[in-house]
matplotlib code that plots the C-alpha trace (Angstrom):
import matplotlib.pyplot as plt

x = [96.0, 93.4, 90.3, 87.0, 84.6, 81.2, 79.3, 81.2, 80.4, 77.5, 80.0, 82.2, 79.3, 78.4, 82.0, 82.2, 78.8, 79.9, 82.0, 80.7, 77.8, 77.9, 76.3, 76.1, 73.7, 70.6, 67.8, 64.2, 61.0, 63.0, 65.4, 69.0, 70.1, 72.7, 71.4, 72.3, 72.9, 71.3, 71.0, 68.5, 68.9, 69.4, 72.9, 73.3, 76.9, 76.9, 74.3, 76.3, 74.5, 72.4, 69.5, 71.4, 75.1, 76.6, 76.8, 74.1, 76.6, 78.6, 76.0, 72.6, 69.4, 68.2, 69.9, 69.1, 71.6, 70.3, 67.1, 65.7, 63.7, 61.7, 61.1, 59.1, 61.4, 64.4, 65.5, 68.0, 69.9, 71.0, 73.4, 73.2, 76.1, 78.7, 79.2, 81.5, 80.7, 82.9, 81.2, 82.1, 80.6, 81.0, 80.6, 81.0, 81.9, 84.8, 82.5, 80.7, 84.1, 85.0, 81.8, 83.2, 86.3, 84.1, 82.2, 85.4, 86.5, 83.2, 82.6, 86.2, 87.3, 87.2, 84.9, 84.9, 81.4, 81.9, 79.0, 80.5, 84.0, 83.0, 81.5, 84.5, 86.8, 84.8, 84.0, 85.9, 85.3, 85.5, 85.3, 84.5, 85.4, 82.6, 82.3, 80.3, 79.9, 76.7, 75.8, 74.9, 78.3, 80.9, 83.2, 86.4, 85.5, 86.1, 89.2, 87.7, 88.8, 85.8, 88.3, 90.5, 89.0, 92.4, 93.7, 92.2, 94.7, 91.7, 90.7, 94.1, 93.5, 89.8, 89.5, 90.5, 90.1, 89.8, 87.9, 87.2, 84.7, 86.3, 85.0, 83.0, 85.7, 86.0, 89.6, 90.5, 93.4, 94.0, 95.2, 95.2, 95.6, 91.9, 91.9, 94.6, 92.7, 89.5, 91.6, 93.0, 89.5, 88.2, 91.5, 90.2, 87.8, 90.3, 92.7, 96.0, 95.8, 99.1, 99.4, 96.1, 97.2, 97.0, 93.2, 92.6, 94.7, 92.7, 89.4, 90.7, 91.6, 88.1, 86.5, 88.7, 87.6, 84.0, 84.5, 86.2, 83.1, 80.5, 78.8, 79.8, 83.3, 84.9, 82.7, 84.7, 85.0, 86.8, 85.7, 84.4, 86.6, 86.8, 87.7, 84.5, 82.2, 81.2, 81.1, 78.9, 76.7, 75.7, 75.2, 71.8, 72.0, 70.3, 67.1, 66.4, 67.9, 66.1, 62.5, 61.5, 62.8, 60.0, 61.9, 61.4, 64.8, 65.4, 68.8, 70.0, 68.8, 70.4, 73.7, 76.7, 78.1, 75.2, 75.7, 72.9, 70.8, 68.2, 67.9, 64.4, 62.8, 60.3, 58.1, 57.9, 55.5, 58.4, 60.8, 61.9, 64.4, 66.6, 67.6, 69.1, 67.9, 69.0, 67.7, 67.8, 68.9, 66.2, 63.4, 61.7, 62.0, 65.7, 67.5, 64.2, 64.6, 62.4, 63.1, 62.4, 64.8, 67.8, 67.0, 63.5, 63.1, 63.6, 66.1, 68.3, 67.9, 68.7, 71.8, 73.0, 73.0, 75.3, 77.4, 78.2, 79.2, 81.3, 82.5, 82.1, 83.2, 86.4, 87.1, 87.3, 88.7, 91.9, 90.1, 88.2, 84.7, 81.6, 80.5, 81.8, 80.1, 78.0, 75.1, 72.3, 70.9, 71.1, 68.9, 66.5, 65.6, 62.0, 62.7, 66.2, 67.8, 71.2, 74.8, 75.7, 73.0, 74.2, 77.8, 76.7, 74.3, 77.2, 79.3, 76.7, 76.5, 73.0, 70.9, 68.9, 68.0, 70.4, 68.4]
y = [41.3, 38.8, 39.0, 37.1, 37.4, 39.0, 35.9, 33.9, 36.3, 34.1, 31.2, 33.6, 34.6, 30.9, 30.1, 32.8, 31.9, 28.3, 29.3, 32.7, 35.1, 37.2, 40.7, 42.6, 44.9, 43.0, 44.2, 43.8, 45.6, 47.9, 49.1, 48.0, 47.6, 45.6, 42.3, 38.7, 36.9, 33.5, 31.4, 33.0, 36.5, 39.2, 40.6, 44.2, 45.2, 47.7, 50.1, 53.1, 53.9, 51.5, 53.3, 52.9, 52.2, 49.0, 50.5, 48.1, 45.2, 46.8, 49.0, 47.4, 49.5, 47.5, 44.9, 43.2, 43.8, 41.5, 39.8, 39.8, 36.7, 36.4, 33.0, 33.5, 35.8, 34.9, 37.4, 36.3, 38.6, 36.9, 39.1, 38.8, 36.8, 38.9, 38.3, 35.2, 34.1, 35.6, 37.6, 39.5, 42.9, 42.9, 45.9, 48.9, 52.1, 54.2, 56.8, 54.1, 52.6, 56.1, 56.0, 53.0, 54.9, 57.6, 55.1, 53.4, 56.6, 56.6, 53.0, 51.8, 54.7, 54.1, 52.8, 50.3, 49.3, 45.5, 44.7, 46.9, 45.8, 42.1, 42.8, 44.8, 41.9, 39.3, 41.3, 41.5, 44.5, 44.1, 47.7, 48.6, 51.6, 53.7, 53.2, 56.3, 58.8, 60.8, 64.5, 64.2, 62.8, 65.1, 62.5, 64.3, 67.3, 65.1, 63.4, 60.2, 58.8, 57.2, 55.5, 53.9, 52.6, 52.2, 55.7, 57.6, 57.5, 57.3, 53.9, 52.2, 48.8, 49.0, 48.0, 44.4, 43.9, 46.6, 45.8, 47.4, 46.4, 46.9, 45.6, 42.7, 41.6, 42.2, 43.0, 41.9, 43.2, 42.0, 44.7, 43.2, 39.9, 39.4, 40.2, 37.6, 34.9, 35.6, 35.6, 32.1, 30.9, 31.8, 31.5, 28.6, 31.0, 33.8, 34.3, 36.2, 39.6, 41.3, 42.1, 44.0, 46.9, 49.3, 48.5, 49.3, 52.5, 53.6, 52.9, 55.0, 57.9, 57.7, 57.9, 60.8, 62.7, 62.2, 63.3, 66.5, 67.5, 66.9, 70.1, 69.7, 68.4, 71.8, 72.7, 74.7, 73.8, 77.0, 78.2, 74.7, 73.0, 72.5, 76.1, 77.5, 76.6, 80.1, 81.7, 79.0, 78.3, 81.9, 82.6, 84.0, 81.9, 79.0, 80.9, 81.1, 77.9, 75.4, 76.5, 74.0, 71.1, 68.5, 66.7, 63.5, 62.1, 60.7, 62.3, 60.6, 57.1, 57.1, 58.6, 56.3, 58.1, 58.9, 57.0, 58.2, 55.5, 55.0, 52.1, 50.7, 47.8, 45.4, 43.0, 39.7, 38.0, 35.7, 38.3, 41.8, 42.5, 45.6, 46.7, 49.7, 51.2, 54.1, 57.5, 60.9, 64.3, 65.7, 64.4, 66.5, 63.6, 63.0, 62.7, 63.5, 63.2, 63.8, 67.5, 67.8, 68.3, 70.6, 71.5, 72.8, 74.0, 72.5, 75.2, 74.0, 70.4, 71.2, 73.2, 70.4, 67.9, 70.0, 71.5, 67.9, 66.9, 69.9, 71.3, 69.1, 65.9, 67.3, 69.1, 65.8, 63.6, 65.2, 67.2, 64.4, 65.5, 63.3, 63.5, 61.4, 63.1, 60.2, 62.4, 60.3, 63.3, 65.3, 62.8, 61.8, 65.0, 65.9, 69.6, 69.6, 70.5, 68.9, 69.5, 71.0, 73.6, 74.4, 74.9, 77.1, 79.2, 80.0, 81.0, 83.6, 84.7, 86.0, 83.0, 82.9, 79.5, 78.2, 77.4]
z = [112.8, 111.6, 109.5, 108.9, 106.1, 106.9, 105.9, 108.6, 111.4, 112.7, 113.1, 115.0, 117.3, 117.8, 118.7, 121.3, 122.8, 123.3, 126.4, 127.5, 127.1, 124.0, 124.1, 120.8, 118.8, 118.1, 115.8, 117.1, 116.1, 113.9, 116.6, 117.4, 120.9, 122.8, 124.0, 124.8, 121.5, 121.0, 117.9, 115.5, 116.8, 114.1, 114.9, 113.6, 114.2, 111.2, 112.7, 113.7, 116.9, 119.0, 120.8, 124.1, 124.5, 125.7, 129.2, 130.4, 130.2, 133.1, 134.7, 134.1, 134.0, 137.0, 139.2, 142.5, 145.3, 148.0, 149.2, 152.8, 153.8, 157.1, 158.6, 161.8, 163.9, 161.8, 159.2, 156.6, 154.2, 151.0, 148.9, 145.2, 143.7, 141.9, 138.2, 137.7, 134.2, 131.5, 128.7, 125.5, 124.5, 120.7, 118.5, 120.9, 119.1, 120.3, 121.9, 124.0, 125.1, 126.2, 128.2, 130.0, 130.9, 132.4, 134.4, 135.6, 137.3, 139.2, 140.1, 140.5, 142.7, 146.5, 147.7, 144.7, 143.5, 143.7, 141.2, 138.6, 139.2, 138.9, 135.5, 134.3, 135.5, 133.6, 130.5, 127.2, 124.9, 121.1, 119.8, 116.2, 114.2, 112.8, 109.1, 108.4, 111.3, 111.1, 111.4, 115.1, 116.0, 117.7, 119.4, 118.2, 120.4, 123.4, 122.1, 120.7, 117.4, 115.5, 113.1, 115.7, 119.0, 120.6, 119.8, 122.8, 125.7, 128.1, 126.8, 126.9, 128.5, 128.1, 124.4, 124.3, 120.6, 117.9, 114.7, 111.4, 108.7, 105.3, 102.0, 103.4, 105.9, 109.6, 110.6, 114.1, 116.3, 119.8, 122.2, 125.7, 127.5, 127.4, 123.7, 123.1, 125.1, 123.0, 119.8, 120.7, 121.4, 117.9, 116.0, 113.8, 112.2, 111.6, 108.8, 109.2, 107.6, 108.2, 104.5, 104.6, 106.9, 103.9, 103.6, 107.3, 107.1, 104.0, 106.0, 108.9, 106.5, 104.9, 108.4, 109.4, 106.2, 107.1, 110.7, 109.6, 107.5, 110.3, 111.6, 115.2, 114.8, 115.6, 118.5, 120.9, 124.6, 125.5, 128.9, 130.0, 132.6, 136.3, 136.9, 135.4, 138.3, 139.5, 136.1, 134.5, 137.5, 137.9, 134.2, 133.2, 130.1, 132.0, 132.6, 128.9, 127.8, 130.0, 129.3, 126.5, 128.7, 129.4, 132.2, 130.3, 131.2, 127.7, 127.5, 130.6, 129.6, 126.2, 127.5, 127.7, 130.8, 133.1, 136.3, 138.6, 140.3, 142.9, 145.4, 146.1, 147.8, 146.3, 148.2, 146.2, 148.6, 149.5, 150.8, 150.0, 147.2, 147.3, 143.9, 142.2, 138.9, 136.7, 137.8, 136.2, 137.5, 135.3, 137.5, 140.2, 142.7, 142.1, 145.4, 147.2, 151.0, 154.0, 154.0, 150.2, 147.3, 147.1, 143.4, 143.4, 139.8, 136.4, 135.6, 138.5, 137.4, 133.8, 134.9, 137.1, 134.2, 132.0, 134.7, 135.8, 132.2, 131.5, 134.8, 137.9, 136.4, 134.8, 138.1, 139.9, 137.1, 135.8, 133.1, 131.5, 130.4, 131.2, 127.5, 124.7, 121.8, 120.7, 119.6, 121.1, 123.0, 119.9, 118.1, 120.9, 122.8, 121.8, 122.3, 120.6, 123.9, 124.1, 125.1, 121.7, 122.1, 125.6, 124.5, 121.6, 123.7, 126.1, 123.1, 122.3, 126.0, 125.3, 126.2, 123.0, 121.6, 119.0, 115.9]

ax = plt.figure().add_subplot(projection="3d")
ax.plot(x, y, z, "-o")
ax.set_aspect("equal")
plt.show()
């Protein structure tokens, strides 16, 4: 294990950025989001939750797939080049790394998504423990350890470097071959810290103590799994629960695990670009086809979102849920409709809103 003082972190970022792209939480206009770091950017790795997760680094909100160019009667298709330049995603929290594990099961399953796979192959993840989890967090419910990014079995091999911020120092522990390569590249800036394990252990314990006191930590998932399809799908609870939903899609765009996308064409004037962009199952035109839409009401769309997170996904992925308990939907939904409220409403089995 190594460490680096907080005041030297910019030198660390500069060193990493010399040879590869560096993506980390950047503060702009009062908000912190993952973005490409350049000299002069305000890095903000101590903010607990970025507005969106680091998902964009592997599954961008919008990306070109190929371009079609017409020259007279000749039509040329130019595929977009796959990612070949290495990059580092620095500062992902354990819940967001768990989100990558969820995406892996979708995009790396046959047929493999080559755009996603190329980014995963060339990306190195430096994950940070959460110093002070907040009331909206419930990652423990889904098996994620806010204090130890490497502890969840589902993220083994995904976290390349685990990091903790303790008393003004960033502690650094390489976990994979990618992590070792990155460590070697910045080793001149790091100091051996094998004698400081007790400090890191104390930090983990302090984080665990906070997590145990959070209001949603002991939320029960009893009755939610791949065997609950019929019982949950046909429940009358949905008819009451969905009504305040505005269909704004905010929940899907801040979610680290949502993977729905649309494919569109754009005439540039010099050719046609085919691109894909994030979509939302909460929209009335989601999966719209010539004959219409197979989910014709907002209740059905609302139900689909949470059934996928809590029933359909675990049914097809060895029991893993498609929620990581980051709490972004809890914070961002304008009508306070979120996965916690859904789970609690089904506990009541009466359908009334959970205040």
